[in-house]
C-alpha positions as CSV (number, residue, x, y, z in Angstrom):
1,M,-45.5,1.7,-98.6
2,L,-44.2,3.8,-95.7
3,R,-47.3,2.8,-93.6
4,L,-46.6,-0.9,-94.4
5,I,-43.0,-0.6,-93.2
6,F,-44.1,1.1,-90.0
7,S,-46.8,-1.5,-89.3
8,L,-44.3,-4.3,-89.8
9,M,-41.9,-2.6,-87.4
10,L,-44.6,-2.0,-84.8
11,C,-45.5,-5.7,-84.9
12,W,-41.8,-6.3,-84.2
13,L,-41.3,-9.1,-86.8
14,P,-38.0,-11.0,-86.7
15,L,-37.6,-10.3,-90.5
16,V,-37.4,-6.5,-89.7
17,A,-35.4,-6.8,-86.6
18,M,-32.6,-8.7,-88.2
19,E,-31.1,-5.4,-89.2
20,N,-28.5,-4.2,-86.7
21,I,-29.9,-2.0,-83.9
22,K,-28.1,1.4,-83.5
23,H,-27.5,3.6,-80.5
24,Y,-29.0,1.1,-77.9
25,E,-29.0,3.0,-74.6
26,V,-30.6,3.5,-71.2
27,F,-33.3,6.1,-71.6
28,V,-35.7,6.7,-68.7
29,K,-39.0,8.5,-69.2
30,A,-42.7,7.9,-68.6
31,Y,-45.5,7.8,-71.2
32,E,-49.3,7.8,-70.8
33,Q,-51.1,5.5,-73.2
34,K,-54.9,5.4,-72.7
35,D,-55.4,4.5,-69.0
36,A,-51.9,3.0,-68.7
37,L,-48.6,4.5,-67.4
38,L,-45.7,3.1,-69.3
39,L,-42.1,3.2,-68.1
40,I,-39.6,3.8,-70.9
41,S,-36.3,2.3,-70.0
42,R,-34.4,2.0,-73.3
43,R,-34.1,3.8,-76.6
44,F,-32.6,2.7,-80.0
45,E,-32.8,3.2,-83.7
46,L,-33.7,0.8,-86.4
47,S,-34.0,1.7,-90.1
48,G,-33.8,5.4,-89.1
49,V,-36.8,5.1,-86.7
50,T,-36.5,5.7,-83.0
51,F,-38.0,2.9,-80.8
52,Y,-38.5,2.6,-77.1
53,L,-38.6,-0.5,-74.8
54,T,-41.5,0.1,-72.5
55,T,-43.0,-1.6,-69.5
56,N,-46.6,-1.4,-68.4
57,T,-46.3,-0.3,-64.8
58,Q,-49.5,-2.3,-63.8
59,T,-49.1,-5.5,-65.8
60,L,-45.3,-5.6,-66.1
61,Q,-45.6,-6.5,-69.7
62,T,-42.9,-5.1,-72.0
63,K,-43.4,-3.8,-75.6
64,V,-41.3,-2.1,-78.2
65,L,-43.1,1.0,-79.4
66,A,-42.5,4.0,-81.7
67,L,-43.8,6.9,-79.6
68,D,-44.4,10.6,-80.0
69,A,-41.2,12.1,-78.4
70,T,-43.0,15.3,-77.6
71,K,-45.3,13.4,-75.1
72,L,-42.5,11.8,-73.1
73,L,-42.7,12.6,-69.4
74,P,-40.4,12.6,-66.4
75,L,-40.9,10.0,-63.7
76,D,-43.0,11.4,-61.0
77,E,-45.1,10.4,-58.0
78,R,-47.5,8.4,-60.2
79,F,-44.7,6.1,-61.2
80,E,-43.4,5.8,-57.6
81,Q,-46.8,4.6,-56.5
82,S,-47.2,2.1,-59.4
83,L,-47.2,-1.6,-58.9
84,F,-44.0,-2.0,-60.9
85,A,-42.1,0.5,-58.7
86,K,-43.3,-1.4,-55.6
87,R,-42.2,-4.7,-57.0
88,L,-38.9,-3.3,-58.1
89,K,-38.2,-1.9,-54.6
90,E,-39.2,-5.2,-52.9
91,S,-37.1,-7.5,-55.1
92,T,-33.9,-5.4,-55.1
93,A,-33.9,-5.5,-51.3
94,L,-33.3,-9.2,-51.5
95,H,-29.6,-9.3,-52.6
96,V,-28.8,-12.4,-50.5
97,N,-31.2,-14.6,-52.5
98,G,-30.5,-13.0,-55.9
99,G,-33.9,-11.3,-56.0
100,A,-37.6,-12.4,-55.8
101,T,-37.9,-16.1,-54.9
102,H,-41.6,-16.6,-54.9
103,A,-44.9,-15.2,-56.0
104,I,-46.8,-12.5,-54.1
105,T,-50.1,-13.7,-55.5
106,Q,-52.6,-15.8,-53.6
107,N,-53.3,-18.4,-56.3
108,L,-52.9,-21.7,-54.4
109,K,-52.1,-23.7,-57.5
110,A,-49.7,-21.4,-59.3
111,I,-46.0,-22.2,-59.8
112,Y,-43.5,-20.6,-62.1
113,L,-40.9,-22.6,-64.1
114,S,-37.6,-21.0,-65.0
115,M,-34.8,-22.5,-67.0
116,D,-31.3,-21.0,-67.2
117,L,-29.2,-21.1,-70.3
118,C,-25.7,-20.3,-69.0
119,P,-22.6,-20.7,-71.2
120,S,-21.8,-24.4,-71.8
121,S,-19.4,-26.4,-73.9
122,K,-22.0,-29.2,-74.2
123,Q,-23.9,-29.6,-77.4
124,G,-27.7,-29.3,-77.5
125,Y,-30.0,-28.5,-74.7
126,E,-32.5,-30.5,-72.6
127,R,-34.8,-31.2,-75.5
128,E,-36.1,-34.5,-74.2
129,F,-37.2,-32.9,-71.0
130,I,-39.0,-30.1,-72.8
131,E,-40.8,-32.7,-74.9
132,H,-41.7,-34.7,-71.8
133,L,-42.9,-31.5,-70.1
134,T,-45.2,-30.4,-72.9
135,K,-46.5,-33.9,-73.5
136,Q,-47.7,-34.0,-69.9
137,N,-48.7,-30.4,-69.4
138,G,-49.6,-29.2,-72.9
139,K,-48.6,-25.6,-73.8
140,T,-46.4,-24.5,-70.9
141,P,-45.4,-21.0,-69.7
142,I,-41.7,-21.0,-69.0
143,A,-39.2,-18.2,-68.2
144,I,-35.9,-18.8,-70.1
145,A,-33.0,-16.9,-68.6
146,L,-30.6,-16.4,-71.5
147,S,-26.9,-15.5,-71.6
148,S,-25.7,-14.2,-74.9
149,A,-22.6,-16.5,-74.6
150,W,-24.9,-19.6,-74.7
151,K,-26.8,-18.3,-77.7
152,E,-23.6,-17.5,-79.6
153,H,-22.6,-21.2,-79.6
154,H,-26.1,-22.7,-79.8
155,E,-27.9,-20.8,-82.5
156,K,-29.8,-23.9,-83.8
157,E,-31.0,-24.8,-80.3
158,F,-32.0,-21.2,-79.6
159,E,-34.1,-21.1,-82.8
160,E,-35.8,-24.4,-81.9
161,L,-36.8,-23.0,-78.5
162,V,-38.1,-19.7,-80.0
163,H,-40.3,-21.6,-82.5
164,N,-41.6,-24.3,-80.2
165,P,-45.4,-23.8,-80.4
166,L,-45.9,-25.6,-77.0
167,L,-43.8,-23.1,-75.1
168,Q,-45.0,-19.7,-73.9
169,I,-41.7,-18.1,-73.2
170,T,-40.8,-15.1,-71.0
171,W,-37.2,-14.1,-71.9
172,V,-35.2,-13.2,-68.8
173,N,-31.8,-11.4,-69.0
174,H,-29.1,-13.7,-67.6
175,S,-26.1,-11.4,-68.4
176,H,-24.1,-11.1,-71.6
177,T,-21.0,-13.2,-70.8
178,H,-22.1,-14.9,-67.5
179,F,-18.5,-14.7,-66.2
180,Y,-17.4,-17.6,-63.9
181,D,-13.9,-18.6,-62.8
182,P,-13.9,-21.8,-60.7
183,K,-10.6,-20.7,-59.2
184,L,-12.1,-17.6,-57.7
185,P,-14.1,-17.4,-54.4
186,I,-17.8,-16.6,-54.7
187,R,-17.3,-13.1,-53.3
188,D,-15.1,-12.3,-56.3
189,N,-17.0,-14.3,-58.9
190,F,-19.8,-13.9,-61.4
191,M,-20.9,-10.2,-61.6
192,L,-19.1,-9.5,-58.3
193,H,-15.8,-9.7,-60.3
194,V,-13.9,-6.5,-60.1
195,N,-13.8,-6.1,-63.9
196,T,-17.5,-6.6,-64.5
197,D,-19.0,-4.1,-67.0
198,V,-22.5,-4.0,-65.7
199,K,-23.8,-1.9,-68.5
200,S,-22.5,-4.3,-71.2
201,E,-23.7,-7.4,-69.3
202,I,-27.3,-6.1,-69.1
203,L,-27.7,-4.2,-72.4
204,G,-25.8,-6.9,-74.4
205,V,-28.5,-9.5,-73.8
206,E,-31.4,-7.1,-74.5
207,K,-29.9,-6.0,-77.8
208,T,-29.2,-9.7,-78.8
209,L,-32.9,-10.5,-78.2
210,L,-34.2,-7.4,-79.9
211,E,-32.1,-8.1,-83.0
212,E,-33.9,-11.5,-83.2
213,G,-37.3,-9.8,-83.0
214,I,-37.8,-10.8,-79.4
215,T,-38.9,-8.4,-76.7
216,P,-37.0,-8.9,-73.5
217,S,-39.0,-9.0,-70.3
218,V,-38.5,-6.8,-67.2
219,F,-36.7,-9.6,-65.3
220,F,-33.0,-10.1,-64.7
221,R,-31.4,-13.2,-63.1
222,F,-27.9,-12.8,-61.7
223,P,-25.4,-15.5,-62.6
224,G,-25.2,-17.9,-59.7
225,L,-28.0,-16.0,-58.0
226,I,-25.2,-13.9,-56.6
227,A,-25.4,-10.1,-56.1
228,N,-24.7,-7.4,-53.6
229,E,-26.3,-4.2,-52.5
230,K,-24.4,-2.1,-55.2
231,L,-25.6,-4.3,-58.0
232,M,-29.2,-4.3,-56.7
233,R,-29.1,-0.5,-56.5
234,E,-27.9,-0.3,-60.1
235,L,-30.7,-2.7,-61.2
236,R,-33.3,-0.5,-59.4
237,E,-32.1,3.0,-60.1
238,T,-30.4,2.7,-63.5
239,Y,-31.8,-0.3,-65.4
240,F,-35.3,-0.7,-63.9
241,L,-35.1,-4.6,-63.9
242,I,-36.7,-6.9,-61.4
243,P,-34.1,-9.5,-60.1
244,L,-35.3,-13.0,-60.2
245,G,-34.2,-15.6,-57.6
246,A,-35.7,-19.0,-56.9
247,N,-36.9,-20.9,-53.9
248,A,-37.1,-24.3,-55.7
249,W,-33.7,-24.9,-57.2
250,I,-34.4,-28.5,-58.1
251,A,-30.8,-29.8,-58.2
252,K,-30.4,-28.5,-54.7
253,N,-33.5,-30.6,-53.7
254,E,-35.4,-27.5,-52.7
255,P,-39.1,-28.4,-52.5
256,T,-41.8,-27.0,-54.9
257,K,-44.7,-25.4,-53.1
258,T,-47.4,-22.9,-53.8
259,G,-46.0,-19.8,-55.5
260,S,-42.5,-21.3,-56.1
261,I,-40.2,-19.9,-58.7
262,I,-38.6,-23.2,-59.9
263,L,-35.0,-23.2,-61.2
264,I,-33.6,-25.8,-63.6
265,H,-30.7,-25.6,-66.1
266,G,-31.4,-26.4,-69.8
267,N,-27.8,-26.3,-71.0
268,K,-27.0,-29.9,-69.9
269,N,-24.7,-28.6,-67.1
270,E,-27.0,-29.8,-64.3
271,P,-28.7,-33.0,-65.5
272,Q,-29.5,-34.1,-61.9
273,G,-32.0,-31.2,-61.7
274,I,-33.6,-32.2,-64.9
275,E,-33.9,-35.9,-63.9
276,M,-35.3,-35.0,-60.5
277,L,-38.0,-32.7,-61.9
278,E,-38.9,-35.2,-64.6
279,K,-39.6,-37.8,-62.0
280,K,-41.7,-35.3,-60.0
281,L,-43.7,-34.0,-63.0
282,P,-46.8,-36.3,-62.8
283,E,-47.4,-35.1,-59.2
284,V,-46.4,-31.5,-59.9
285,V,-48.8,-31.3,-62.8
286,K,-51.6,-33.0,-60.8
287,T,-51.1,-30.6,-57.8
288,Y,-50.1,-27.3,-59.4
289,Q,-50.4,-25.2,-62.6
290,F,-47.6,-23.5,-64.4
291,H,-48.2,-19.8,-64.9
292,P,-46.4,-17.0,-66.8
293,L,-43.8,-15.3,-64.7
294,Q,-45.4,-11.9,-64.8
295,E,-48.4,-13.2,-62.9
296,A,-46.2,-13.9,-59.9
297,F,-45.9,-10.2,-59.3
298,V,-49.4,-9.0,-60.2
299,P,-52.3,-9.4,-57.7
């Protein structure tokens, strides 16, 4: 029976993960697994068992694992020379653009679709667009940047997205509350606000996803794509997350091209972007191919 429970946990089934996670915290170590070096960035307890959120430093894929604590290692030169460390350093230097805006790969047809789910008072989500997209493209990789504040008021819509068999979702951290005050200037808004609790904003989304049985990715998108050097440094040195910008924000009429990270909003707050991309879809699908976000950073 104990072996069965552990196997279920290691598969990370939602049924198991619905129990509340305890002691979720930043915990930074390395771990060697076969020929791979894993970065451990978080630690938590579930049903009395310690789990770790890990990132493969060559593929950038994240997994939740129960590991032998006696084999945990400090970060050393091998980590500093890894592909992940290189991408982390590159992307956190781009604070003006909110992070990485396009792929480093040379695939001439690859593009990367991202959809933000910021807090919204509007009901539903862009369901018709998703249906139109998957009808034209089939099963589609998409990065969904989730704020906990959107999920809290759209549980049914969240579940529908999670269980859509035609979406291959990479879950991106889009902050817990996604603070925004239209009365404040940009320099004091979003996560630049003086009262921002960076730890809560980042860990809150991760814990929300994990308690739904979903493993968060290694990517973070700043609300409004607004950051500064201090925030980028925290992302790099404390949280080990790659900031995700965009160079094809559709509602701003930014063109899609090879390697573009495309940005649309699925919360019904930016319908013009949805309408514009929907009109372009036949040509986009004919010219390019949607790829999973991780592939934008792996040669």
